[in-house]
Backbone as CSV, one residue per row, in Angstrom:
resi,resn,N_x,N_y,N_z,CA_x,CA_y,CA_z,C_x,C_y,C_z
1,MET,-104.060,-125.658,-34.415,-104.480,-124.339,-34.857,-105.994,-124.349,-35.020
2,SER,-106.619,-123.327,-34.442,-108.067,-123.231,-34.581,-108.437,-121.803,-34.977
3,ILE,-109.588,-121.687,-35.571,-110.074,-120.389,-36.040,-111.123,-119.886,-35.064
4,ALA,-110.966,-118.659,-34.625,-111.967,-118.028,-33.748,-113.078,-117.480,-34.649
5,TRP,-114.085,-118.299,-34.885,-115.135,-117.941,-35.831,-115.916,-116.708,-35.398
6,GLY,-116.092,-116.532,-34.098,-116.804,-115.354,-33.610,-116.049,-114.071,-33.933
7,SER,-114.734,-114.089,-33.738,-113.916,-112.918,-34.050,-113.884,-112.660,-35.552
8,LEU,-113.815,-113.711,-36.328,-113.828,-113.561,-37.781,-115.144,-112.944,-38.247
9,ALA,-116.248,-113.364,-37.654,-117.556,-112.806,-38.007,-117.636,-111.331,-37.616
10,GLN,-117.054,-110.968,-36.455,-117.043,-109.568,-36.034,-116.267,-108.700,-37.021
11,VAL,-115.107,-109.169,-37.430,-114.295,-108.416,-38.385,-115.044,-108.272,-39.707
12,LEU,-115.697,-109.326,-40.151,-116.469,-109.270,-41.389,-117.607,-108.255,-41.286
13,LEU,-118.358,-108.290,-40.197,-119.492,-107.375,-40.031,-119.035,-105.924,-39.935
14,VAL,-117.969,-105.674,-39.199,-117.472,-104.303,-39.090,-116.948,-103.829,-40.433
15,GLY,-116.240,-104.680,-41.145,-115.727,-104.311,-42.462,-116.838,-103.980,-43.441
16,VAL,-117.865,-104.807,-43.477,-118.987,-104.555,-44.384,-119.733,-103.286,-43.964
17,GLY,-119.926,-103.109,-42.664,-120.629,-101.917,-42.173,-119.900,-100.632,-42.503
18,VAL,-118.593,-100.604,-42.291,-117.816,-99.404,-42.588,-117.778,-99.153,-44.097
19,THR,-117.675,-100.211,-44.869,-117.677,-100.053,-46.325,-118.981,-99.440,-46.811
20,VAL,-120.094,-99.934,-46.322,-121.396,-99.395,-46.717,-121.523,-97.937,-46.263
21,ALA,-121.047,-97.628,-45.062,-121.136,-96.257,-44.557,-120.311,-95.299,-45.417
22,VAL,-119.107,-95.702,-45.812,-118.264,-94.834,-46.634,-118.885,-94.642,-48.016
23,VAL,-119.442,-95.693,-48.580,-120.082,-95.566,-49.900,-121.292,-94.641,-49.826
24,VAL,-122.091,-94.757,-48.771,-123.257,-93.882,-48.616,-122.821,-92.429,-48.427
25,LEU,-121.797,-92.201,-47.601,-121.304,-90.842,-47.401,-120.755,-90.247,-48.699
26,PHE,-120.006,-91.038,-49.441,-119.461,-90.547,-50.711,-120.604,-90.233,-51.682
27,SER,-121.620,-91.078,-51.710,-122.771,-90.826,-52.586,-123.499,-89.549,-52.191
28,LEU,-123.624,-89.306,-50.887,-124.252,-88.063,-50.440,-123.396,-86.854,-50.832
29,GLY,-122.088,-87.006,-50.788,-121.206,-85.928,-51.220,-121.370,-85.616,-52.695
30,VAL,-121.454,-86.653,-53.509,-121.661,-86.449,-54.943,-123.030,-85.815,-55.195
31,THR,-124.031,-86.224,-54.424,-125.363,-85.628,-54.558,-125.332,-84.150,-54.171
32,GLY,-124.551,-83.823,-53.141,-124.404,-82.416,-52.758,-123.749,-81.598,-53.848
33,LEU,-122.736,-82.170,-54.503,-122.107,-81.461,-55.617,-123.068,-81.292,-56.784
34,ALA,-123.887,-82.298,-57.023,-124.881,-82.198,-58.096,-125.914,-81.125,-57.768
35,ALA,-126.293,-81.027,-56.496,-127.250,-79.989,-56.097,-126.630,-78.610,-56.264
36,ARG,-125.326,-78.516,-55.997,-124.628,-77.244,-56.194,-124.633,-76.858,-57.672
37,ALA,-124.373,-77.832,-58.524,-124.349,-77.557,-59.962,-125.740,-77.185,-60.468
38,ASP,-126.772,-77.874,-59.982,-128.143,-77.565,-60.397,-128.571,-76.196,-59.876
39,GLY,-128.155,-75.862,-58.653,-128.505,-74.564,-58.084,-127.821,-73.430,-58.813
40,GLY,-126.612,-73.659,-59.301,-125.889,-72.624,-60.041,-126.538,-72.298,-61.362
41,GLU,-127.135,-73.289,-61.990,-127.795,-73.064,-63.284,-129.092,-72.287,-63.132
42,SER,-129.789,-72.527,-62.027,-131.082,-71.867,-61.839,-130.952,-70.549,-61.083
43,GLY,-129.750,-70.226,-60.628,-129.549,-68.970,-59.921,-129.799,-69.078,-58.423
44,ALA,-130.169,-70.252,-57.938,-130.424,-70.431,-56.510,-129.102,-70.531,-55.760
45,GLY,-129.167,-70.358,-54.449,-127.962,-70.459,-53.629,-127.429,-71.881,-53.617
46,SER,-126.123,-72.017,-53.621,-125.525,-73.351,-53.696,-124.728,-73.678,-52.448
47,GLY,-124.913,-72.922,-51.389,-124.138,-73.119,-50.170,-124.419,-74.441,-49.486
48,GLN,-125.667,-74.874,-49.475,-126.009,-76.123,-48.791,-125.385,-77.329,-49.470
49,GLY,-125.450,-77.384,-50.784,-124.873,-78.511,-51.510,-123.381,-78.600,-51.306
50,THR,-122.721,-77.457,-51.309,-121.279,-77.428,-51.107,-120.923,-77.851,-49.694
51,ALA,-121.680,-77.396,-48.717,-121.416,-77.754,-47.324,-121.615,-79.249,-47.090
52,VAL,-122.692,-79.796,-47.627,-122.947,-81.233,-47.482,-121.833,-82.041,-48.136
53,ALA,-121.433,-81.637,-49.335,-120.368,-82.350,-50.039,-119.058,-82.280,-49.270
54,ALA,-118.715,-81.116,-48.761,-117.458,-80.958,-48.021,-117.444,-81.809,-46.756
55,ILE,-118.535,-81.820,-46.033,-118.605,-82.617,-44.799,-118.519,-84.106,-45.113
56,CYS,-119.268,-84.547,-46.113,-119.261,-85.967,-46.466,-117.887,-86.424,-46.946
57,PHE,-117.251,-85.624,-47.798,-115.932,-85.997,-48.299,-114.888,-85.949,-47.192
58,ALA,-115.016,-85.006,-46.267,-114.074,-84.932,-45.146,-114.197,-86.157,-44.246
59,VAL,-115.426,-86.584,-43.978,-115.624,-87.780,-43.145,-115.083,-89.016,-43.865
60,CYS,-115.307,-89.113,-45.171,-114.753,-90.233,-45.943,-113.235,-90.248,-45.856
61,ALA,-112.612,-89.086,-45.994,-111.155,-89.003,-45.922,-110.649,-89.394,-44.540
62,LEU,-111.354,-88.990,-43.496,-110.958,-89.362,-42.135,-111.056,-90.866,-41.918
63,VAL,-112.119,-91.480,-42.404,-112.286,-92.925,-42.239,-111.189,-93.677,-42.993
64,VAL,-110.897,-93.269,-44.210,-109.841,-93.917,-44.988,-108.484,-93.700,-44.322
65,GLY,-108.234,-92.491,-43.847,-106.981,-92.210,-43.158,-106.819,-93.040,-41.900
66,TYR,-107.897,-93.215,-41.152,-107.841,-94.036,-39.946,-107.569,-95.497,-40.308
67,GLY,-108.158,-95.980,-41.373,-107.906,-97.346,-41.825,-106.451,-97.556,-42.214
68,VAL,-105.880,-96.580,-42.922,-104.466,-96.663,-43.288,-103.589,-96.638,-42.035
69,TYR,-103.962,-95.785,-41.077,-103.213,-95.722,-39.813,-103.240,-97.078,-39.095
70,LEU,-104.393,-97.727,-39.076,-104.490,-99.037,-38.409,-103.645,-100.086,-39.107
71,ILE,-103.561,-100.022,-40.425,-102.772,-100.992,-41.168,-101.285,-100.745,-40.959
72,VAL,-100.853,-99.480,-41.007,-99.436,-99.157,-40.914,-98.911,-99.331,-39.502
73,ALA,-99.695,-98.938,-38.522,-99.217,-98.980,-37.125,-99.116,-100.344,-36.571
């Protein structure tokens, strides 16, 4: 039995990369919600913050759903 170290390194790099991407997207979504809340207090339009948050959270949900699909299938 031998370990394919190159393949293991690829899986590690992809896993870390996707994890960082999902965390950054989720953080941008939370920032968009915060901008919406700040805009509501000052009377400014809050459409951009809501749109950014919705897109970021939707992409996060798609990535998580795809990961679950890969595990189950």
